[in-house]
N, C-alpha and C positions, 0 to 999 in steps of 0.2 A: 778474366772470365770468372763469374761466380761459381761457387761449388756446385750449386744445383744445375747450372748450365753444363758444367763439365760432366756431371753424372748423367744428364740427359744425353749428351753427346756420346758418352761411352755406351749407353744402352742402345742407342740407334746404330752405332757402328757394330756392336756385338750382334744385333739381330741381322744386320746386312751381311756380315761375314759368316755368320752361322745361323742361317734362316731356319725357323721351325716349320715343319710340315711342308717342306719344299719338294716338289716332284709331282708327277701325274698321279692322280688318285684313281685307281682302277675301278673302284666301286661307285664312282660318281654317277649320279643320275641327273645332274645339272652341271653344265660347263659354259663359261662365257669368257670371251677375251675382249679387253679394252686396250686402246692405244692412245697415248697422249701425244698428239702431233707437235706440241710445243717443244718437247724435249726428246721425243723418240722412245719413251718408256712404253713397254707392252707387258701386260699382266694377264695371265689366264688363271681363273679361279675354278677349281673343281669342288663340288659339294655333293655330299650324300645327305639327302633330307628324307626322313621317314616320319610319316604322320606329321606332327607339328614340331619336329625337333631336327636340328642340324647335328647329324651323327658324326660327320667328319668333313674336313676341308683341307685342301692343299692348294698350292699355287706353283706356277712356273712363270718365267718371263725374264726380260732383260730390262735393265734400267739403272737409275741412280741409287745411291745408298738409301735415300729417303723412300722411294717407292718399294724397294725390296724389304727394308726394315718394317715399313708400315704393313705390308702384306703378311709378314711373319707375325706381327703383333695381332693382326686381325684373326689369324687362325687360332692363336692362343685364346683369344677372348670369346670366340663364337662357337668353337667345337663343344657340343653337348648342350647348347642353349636352345630353348624353345624359340620359335619364330618371332613372337612378340618381344621377347627380351633382346633378340638379335636386332630387331628394328630399332629399339630404344638405344642400344649400344652404338649402332651405326649413326643414328641421329646425334647422339651425344658426342661422338668423335668428330663429326662434321662441325658441330658447334665449337669444339675445342680448337680445331685448326683454323677456324675463322676468328678466334679471339673472343668468343662469346662465353659467358659463364656456364659452367657445367659441374656436374657431380663427378669429379675426377677419381673418386674412390672406386668407381666401377670400370675404370679404363685401363687398369694394369699398367704395363710398360708404356702403353701408347700415350701416357701423360707426358712423355718425353717430347712430344710434338706440340706442347702447349705454347711454344714461342714461334711456331711455324707461320702464324699470321703476320709476323714481322717480315716475312719473305714471300710476298704475294706470288711470285713466279714459281715457288716451290710448293704452294698449297695443292696444286693439281697433282703433283707427284705423290704427296702424302695421301691424297684422297682416291687415287686411282683404284686400288684394290677394294676400297670401301664402296665406291660407286659400282664396281663390278659385282660385288656381293649383293648390293641392294637390288640390282637388276635380276640376279639369280632368284632372290626372294620374290620379286614381282613375277618371274616366270613360274615359280612354284605355285603362287596364288592363282595364276591363270590356269595352270594344269589341274589344280585341285578345287576350282570353283569357289 
């Protein structure tokens, strides 16, 4: 295994074993739960969005190392971001896990998923929290016209 793959594996395992922003967010004004029927992963994302900014995010759920680590990384990247930046980051991450070219300098630890496209059955695991957050942003847009 190459050094970069070993590093990526360590980053993923560390986020899964010690997830950032894990737990229910009491101040959340948006909450959404998604379930991946293929593997049984479930993620609930809690977000506090004020004006056009994501003030805070947390998550709970059960699932594989990939879904838990990915959710942890999402929280790190999107807390404090304006909605338009969050949209770009989500889109960028989705391109990353599909093996498409991206600007990975904006993706923090989530670049560890750059090889996920080699494992098509795992792509949904990595994308679960990101799809959930994208739907929260759609809910926010609907609520804020």
